[in-house]
Biotite code that builds the C-alpha atoms (Angstrom):
import biotite.structure as struc

atoms = struc.array([
    struc.Atom([168.049, 23.706, 166.565], chain_id="A", res_id=1, res_name="GLN", atom_name="CA", element="C"),
    struc.Atom([170.988, 21.943, 164.994], chain_id="A", res_id=2, res_name="VAL", atom_name="CA", element="C"),
    struc.Atom([170.584, 21.384, 161.284], chain_id="A", res_id=3, res_name="GLN", atom_name="CA", element="C"),
    struc.Atom([172.925, 19.054, 159.478], chain_id="A", res_id=4, res_name="LEU", atom_name="CA", element="C"),
    struc.Atom([172.874, 19.043, 155.709], chain_id="A", res_id=5, res_name="VAL", atom_name="CA", element="C"),
    struc.Atom([174.223, 16.244, 153.564], chain_id="A", res_id=6, res_name="GLU", atom_name="CA", element="C"),
    struc.Atom([175.031, 16.685, 149.899], chain_id="A", res_id=7, res_name="SER", atom_name="CA", element="C"),
    struc.Atom([176.890, 14.972, 147.099], chain_id="A", res_id=8, res_name="GLY", atom_name="CA", element="C"),
    struc.Atom([174.697, 11.960, 146.503], chain_id="A", res_id=9, res_name="GLY", atom_name="CA", element="C"),
    struc.Atom([173.617, 10.843, 143.083], chain_id="A", res_id=10, res_name="GLY", atom_name="CA", element="C"),
    struc.Atom([173.530, 8.091, 140.509], chain_id="A", res_id=11, res_name="LEU", atom_name="CA", element="C"),
    struc.Atom([176.838, 6.428, 139.661], chain_id="A", res_id=12, res_name="VAL", atom_name="CA", element="C"),
    struc.Atom([177.945, 3.295, 137.867], chain_id="A", res_id=13, res_name="GLN", atom_name="CA", element="C"),
    struc.Atom([179.712, 0.469, 139.688], chain_id="A", res_id=14, res_name="PRO", atom_name="CA", element="C"),
    struc.Atom([183.351, 1.358, 140.168], chain_id="A", res_id=15, res_name="GLY", atom_name="CA", element="C"),
    struc.Atom([182.578, 5.055, 140.222], chain_id="A", res_id=16, res_name="GLY", atom_name="CA", element="C"),
    struc.Atom([183.131, 7.631, 142.944], chain_id="A", res_id=17, res_name="SER", atom_name="CA", element="C"),
    struc.Atom([181.169, 10.163, 144.914], chain_id="A", res_id=18, res_name="LEU", atom_name="CA", element="C"),
    struc.Atom([182.091, 12.555, 147.688], chain_id="A", res_id=19, res_name="ARG", atom_name="CA", element="C"),
    struc.Atom([179.465, 13.226, 150.313], chain_id="A", res_id=20, res_name="LEU", atom_name="CA", element="C"),
    struc.Atom([179.580, 16.349, 152.442], chain_id="A", res_id=21, res_name="SER", atom_name="CA", element="C"),
    struc.Atom([178.056, 17.053, 155.817], chain_id="A", res_id=22, res_name="CYS", atom_name="CA", element="C"),
    struc.Atom([177.856, 20.587, 157.073], chain_id="A", res_id=23, res_name="THR", atom_name="CA", element="C"),
    struc.Atom([175.888, 22.620, 159.566], chain_id="A", res_id=24, res_name="ALA", atom_name="CA", element="C"),
    struc.Atom([174.736, 26.193, 159.681], chain_id="A", res_id=25, res_name="SER", atom_name="CA", element="C"),
    struc.Atom([174.998, 28.150, 162.906], chain_id="A", res_id=26, res_name="ALA", atom_name="CA", element="C"),
    struc.Atom([176.536, 25.122, 164.603], chain_id="A", res_id=27, res_name="PHE", atom_name="CA", element="C"),
    struc.Atom([180.211, 24.356, 165.085], chain_id="A", res_id=28, res_name="ASN", atom_name="CA", element="C"),
    struc.Atom([181.047, 20.746, 164.287], chain_id="A", res_id=29, res_name="LEU", atom_name="CA", element="C"),
    struc.Atom([184.598, 21.052, 165.628], chain_id="A", res_id=30, res_name="ASP", atom_name="CA", element="C"),
    struc.Atom([183.932, 19.470, 169.000], chain_id="A", res_id=31, res_name="TYR", atom_name="CA", element="C"),
    struc.Atom([181.839, 16.569, 167.798], chain_id="A", res_id=32, res_name="TYR", atom_name="CA", element="C"),
    struc.Atom([182.400, 13.102, 166.514], chain_id="A", res_id=33, res_name="THR", atom_name="CA", element="C"),
    struc.Atom([180.677, 12.765, 163.164], chain_id="A", res_id=34, res_name="ILE", atom_name="CA", element="C"),
    struc.Atom([179.283, 9.517, 161.871], chain_id="A", res_id=35, res_name="GLY", atom_name="CA", element="C"),
    struc.Atom([178.018, 8.472, 158.473], chain_id="A", res_id=36, res_name="TRP", atom_name="CA", element="C"),
    struc.Atom([175.228, 5.929, 158.355], chain_id="A", res_id=37, res_name="PHE", atom_name="CA", element="C"),
    struc.Atom([173.670, 4.227, 155.367], chain_id="A", res_id=38, res_name="GLY", atom_name="CA", element="C"),
    struc.Atom([170.153, 2.884, 154.997], chain_id="A", res_id=39, res_name="GLN", atom_name="CA", element="C"),
    struc.Atom([169.763, 0.536, 152.032], chain_id="A", res_id=40, res_name="PRO", atom_name="CA", element="C"),
    struc.Atom([166.293, 0.078, 150.557], chain_id="A", res_id=41, res_name="PRO", atom_name="CA", element="C"),
    struc.Atom([164.103, -1.956, 152.880], chain_id="A", res_id=42, res_name="GLY", atom_name="CA", element="C"),
    struc.Atom([166.816, -2.324, 155.499], chain_id="A", res_id=43, res_name="LYS", atom_name="CA", element="C"),
    struc.Atom([167.786, -0.691, 158.751], chain_id="A", res_id=44, res_name="GLU", atom_name="CA", element="C"),
    struc.Atom([170.243, 2.156, 159.011], chain_id="A", res_id=45, res_name="ARG", atom_name="CA", element="C"),
    struc.Atom([173.815, 0.984, 159.685], chain_id="A", res_id=46, res_name="GLU", atom_name="CA", element="C"),
    struc.Atom([177.053, 2.691, 160.577], chain_id="A", res_id=47, res_name="GLY", atom_name="CA", element="C"),
    struc.Atom([179.478, 3.217, 157.705], chain_id="A", res_id=48, res_name="VAL", atom_name="CA", element="C"),
    struc.Atom([182.233, 5.475, 158.982], chain_id="A", res_id=49, res_name="SER", atom_name="CA", element="C"),
    struc.Atom([183.058, 7.785, 161.857], chain_id="A", res_id=50, res_name="CYS", atom_name="CA", element="C"),
    struc.Atom([185.654, 10.433, 162.668], chain_id="A", res_id=51, res_name="ILE", atom_name="CA", element="C"),
    struc.Atom([186.476, 11.923, 166.039], chain_id="A", res_id=52, res_name="ASN", atom_name="CA", element="C"),
    struc.Atom([186.545, 15.646, 166.787], chain_id="A", res_id=53, res_name="SER", atom_name="CA", element="C"),
    struc.Atom([190.280, 16.026, 166.227], chain_id="A", res_id=54, res_name="ARG", atom_name="CA", element="C"),
    struc.Atom([190.166, 14.035, 163.031], chain_id="A", res_id=55, res_name="GLY", atom_name="CA", element="C"),
    struc.Atom([192.920, 11.687, 164.153], chain_id="A", res_id=56, res_name="ASP", atom_name="CA", element="C"),
    struc.Atom([190.757, 8.654, 164.766], chain_id="A", res_id=57, res_name="ASN", atom_name="CA", element="C"),
    struc.Atom([188.561, 7.076, 162.116], chain_id="A", res_id=58, res_name="THR", atom_name="CA", element="C"),
    struc.Atom([186.395, 3.995, 161.898], chain_id="A", res_id=59, res_name="TYR", atom_name="CA", element="C"),
    struc.Atom([185.022, 2.045, 158.947], chain_id="A", res_id=60, res_name="TYR", atom_name="CA", element="C"),
    struc.Atom([182.650, -0.840, 158.687], chain_id="A", res_id=61, res_name="THR", atom_name="CA", element="C"),
    struc.Atom([184.317, -3.851, 157.089], chain_id="A", res_id=62, res_name="ASP", atom_name="CA", element="C"),
    struc.Atom([182.406, -3.627, 153.815], chain_id="A", res_id=63, res_name="SER", atom_name="CA", element="C"),
    struc.Atom([183.824, -0.187, 152.967], chain_id="A", res_id=64, res_name="VAL", atom_name="CA", element="C"),
    struc.Atom([187.388, -0.472, 154.256], chain_id="A", res_id=65, res_name="LYS", atom_name="CA", element="C"),
    struc.Atom([189.855, 0.445, 151.534], chain_id="A", res_id=66, res_name="GLY", atom_name="CA", element="C"),
    struc.Atom([187.121, 2.094, 149.442], chain_id="A", res_id=67, res_name="ARG", atom_name="CA", element="C"),
    struc.Atom([185.707, 4.909, 151.598], chain_id="A", res_id=68, res_name="PHE", atom_name="CA", element="C"),
    struc.Atom([187.644, 7.680, 153.317], chain_id="A", res_id=69, res_name="THR", atom_name="CA", element="C"),
    struc.Atom([186.259, 9.992, 155.946], chain_id="A", res_id=70, res_name="ILE", atom_name="CA", element="C"),
    struc.Atom([187.842, 13.376, 156.623], chain_id="A", res_id=71, res_name="SER", atom_name="CA", element="C"),
    struc.Atom([186.988, 16.741, 158.076], chain_id="A", res_id=72, res_name="ARG", atom_name="CA", element="C"),
    struc.Atom([187.820, 20.330, 157.298], chain_id="A", res_id=73, res_name="ASP", atom_name="CA", element="C"),
    struc.Atom([187.452, 22.466, 160.392], chain_id="A", res_id=74, res_name="HIS", atom_name="CA", element="C"),
    struc.Atom([187.857, 25.688, 158.449], chain_id="A", res_id=75, res_name="ALA", atom_name="CA", element="C"),
    struc.Atom([184.855, 24.761, 156.300], chain_id="A", res_id=76, res_name="LYS", atom_name="CA", element="C"),
    struc.Atom([182.904, 23.168, 159.156], chain_id="A", res_id=77, res_name="ASN", atom_name="CA", element="C"),
    struc.Atom([182.433, 20.144, 156.928], chain_id="A", res_id=78, res_name="THR", atom_name="CA", element="C"),
    struc.Atom([182.945, 16.409, 157.111], chain_id="A", res_id=79, res_name="VAL", atom_name="CA", element="C"),
    struc.Atom([183.449, 14.422, 153.935], chain_id="A", res_id=80, res_name="TYR", atom_name="CA", element="C"),
    struc.Atom([182.953, 10.833, 152.928], chain_id="A", res_id=81, res_name="LEU", atom_name="CA", element="C"),
    struc.Atom([184.922, 9.970, 149.819], chain_id="A", res_id=82, res_name="GLN", atom_name="CA", element="C"),
    struc.Atom([183.369, 6.900, 148.259], chain_id="A", res_id=83, res_name="MET", atom_name="CA", element="C"),
    struc.Atom([185.485, 5.101, 145.659], chain_id="A", res_id=84, res_name="ASP", atom_name="CA", element="C"),
    struc.Atom([185.017, 1.851, 143.771], chain_id="A", res_id=85, res_name="ASN", atom_name="CA", element="C"),
    struc.Atom([181.320, 1.946, 144.544], chain_id="A", res_id=86, res_name="LEU", atom_name="CA", element="C"),
    struc.Atom([179.384, -1.289, 144.448], chain_id="A", res_id=87, res_name="LYS", atom_name="CA", element="C"),
    struc.Atom([175.724, -2.056, 143.846], chain_id="A", res_id=88, res_name="LEU", atom_name="CA", element="C"),
    struc.Atom([175.323, -2.867, 147.530], chain_id="A", res_id=89, res_name="GLU", atom_name="CA", element="C"),
    struc.Atom([176.421, 0.645, 148.505], chain_id="A", res_id=90, res_name="ASP", atom_name="CA", element="C"),
    struc.Atom([173.062, 1.943, 147.293], chain_id="A", res_id=91, res_name="THR", atom_name="CA", element="C"),
    struc.Atom([171.450, 3.654, 150.270], chain_id="A", res_id=92, res_name="ALA", atom_name="CA", element="C"),
    struc.Atom([170.362, 6.900, 151.775], chain_id="A", res_id=93, res_name="VAL", atom_name="CA", element="C"),
    struc.Atom([173.375, 8.248, 153.645], chain_id="A", res_id=94, res_name="TYR", atom_name="CA", element="C"),
    struc.Atom([172.986, 10.286, 156.797], chain_id="A", res_id=95, res_name="TYR", atom_name="CA", element="C"),
    struc.Atom([175.506, 12.186, 158.878], chain_id="A", res_id=96, res_name="CYS", atom_name="CA", element="C"),
    struc.Atom([175.073, 12.643, 162.594], chain_id="A", res_id=97, res_name="ALA", atom_name="CA", element="C"),
    struc.Atom([176.827, 14.238, 165.553], chain_id="A", res_id=98, res_name="THR", atom_name="CA", element="C"),
    struc.Atom([177.887, 12.655, 168.806], chain_id="A", res_id=99, res_name="SER", atom_name="CA", element="C"),
    struc.Atom([179.869, 13.700, 171.850], chain_id="A", res_id=100, res_name="ALA", atom_name="CA", element="C"),
    struc.Atom([181.735, 10.444, 171.309], chain_id="A", res_id=101, res_name="GLY", atom_name="CA", element="C"),
    struc.Atom([184.058, 8.796, 173.795], chain_id="A", res_id=102, res_name="SER", atom_name="CA", element="C"),
    struc.Atom([184.400, 11.995, 175.836], chain_id="A", res_id=103, res_name="LEU", atom_name="CA", element="C"),
    struc.Atom([180.824, 11.574, 176.949], chain_id="A", res_id=104, res_name="LYS", atom_name="CA", element="C"),
    struc.Atom([180.310, 7.840, 176.726], chain_id="A", res_id=105, res_name="TYR", atom_name="CA", element="C"),
    struc.Atom([183.729, 6.560, 177.748], chain_id="A", res_id=106, res_name="GLY", atom_name="CA", element="C"),
    struc.Atom([183.921, 2.773, 177.547], chain_id="A", res_id=107, res_name="LYS", atom_name="CA", element="C"),
    struc.Atom([180.313, 2.652, 176.401], chain_id="A", res_id=108, res_name="SER", atom_name="CA", element="C"),
    struc.Atom([181.226, 4.467, 173.192], chain_id="A", res_id=109, res_name="TRP", atom_name="CA", element="C"),
    struc.Atom([180.572, 2.558, 170.032], chain_id="A", res_id=110, res_name="SER", atom_name="CA", element="C"),
    struc.Atom([181.102, 4.447, 166.781], chain_id="A", res_id=111, res_name="PRO", atom_name="CA", element="C"),
    struc.Atom([178.280, 2.693, 164.939], chain_id="A", res_id=112, res_name="PHE", atom_name="CA", element="C"),
    struc.Atom([175.649, 2.742, 167.649], chain_id="A", res_id=113, res_name="SER", atom_name="CA", element="C"),
    struc.Atom([173.069, 5.144, 166.299], chain_id="A", res_id=114, res_name="SER", atom_name="CA", element="C"),
    struc.Atom([171.531, 5.719, 169.742], chain_id="A", res_id=115, res_name="THR", atom_name="CA", element="C"),
    struc.Atom([174.714, 7.539, 170.788], chain_id="A", res_id=116, res_name="LEU", atom_name="CA", element="C"),
    struc.Atom([174.211, 10.180, 168.111], chain_id="A", res_id=117, res_name="TYR", atom_name="CA", element="C"),
    struc.Atom([172.159, 13.251, 168.855], chain_id="A", res_id=118, res_name="ASP", atom_name="CA", element="C"),
    struc.Atom([171.520, 15.239, 165.708], chain_id="A", res_id=119, res_name="PHE", atom_name="CA", element="C"),
    struc.Atom([170.890, 13.878, 162.226], chain_id="A", res_id=120, res_name="TRP", atom_name="CA", element="C"),
    struc.Atom([170.649, 15.269, 158.742], chain_id="A", res_id=121, res_name="GLY", atom_name="CA", element="C"),
    struc.Atom([167.896, 14.517, 156.242], chain_id="A", res_id=122, res_name="GLN", atom_name="CA", element="C"),
    struc.Atom([170.042, 12.205, 154.170], chain_id="A", res_id=123, res_name="GLY", atom_name="CA", element="C"),
    struc.Atom([171.337, 12.083, 150.612], chain_id="A", res_id=124, res_name="THR", atom_name="CA", element="C"),
    struc.Atom([170.550, 9.309, 148.165], chain_id="A", res_id=125, res_name="GLN", atom_name="CA", element="C"),
    struc.Atom([173.377, 7.285, 146.637], chain_id="A", res_id=126, res_name="VAL", atom_name="CA", element="C"),
    struc.Atom([172.373, 4.936, 143.851], chain_id="A", res_id=127, res_name="THR", atom_name="CA", element="C"),
    struc.Atom([174.898, 2.612, 142.265], chain_id="A", res_id=128, res_name="VAL", atom_name="CA", element="C"),
    struc.Atom([173.534, 1.106, 139.096], chain_id="A", res_id=129, res_name="SER", atom_name="CA", element="C"),
    struc.Atom([174.718, 0.020, 135.688], chain_id="A", res_id=130, res_name="SER", atom_name="CA", element="C"),
])
């Protein structure tokens, strides 16, 4: 059973920063596309950012472009989401998830389509508040 674990969430003031981490025990993330999704209070989960297995292709939803940076460290089996200049509307539970990505889905691949992701973590809460 694949277990993804997110960490790094917390309470931060607007304009602040957080770095989320996604790791897995007994499971190698190297060959997977990793996505970060956010679920604001009372809303549906939405794609935030995604990185392919090699780490040379990244995606961001428009609302976080220029503020969030996704990266991966293969040696640590970890994917990060650096969140800078946080805004009130970034408040959400953030989940990471694995996907076989375009290798499996080809032209049907969509980085923010949650149905194309197989394994999910339990989420970490990010609250932006003054």
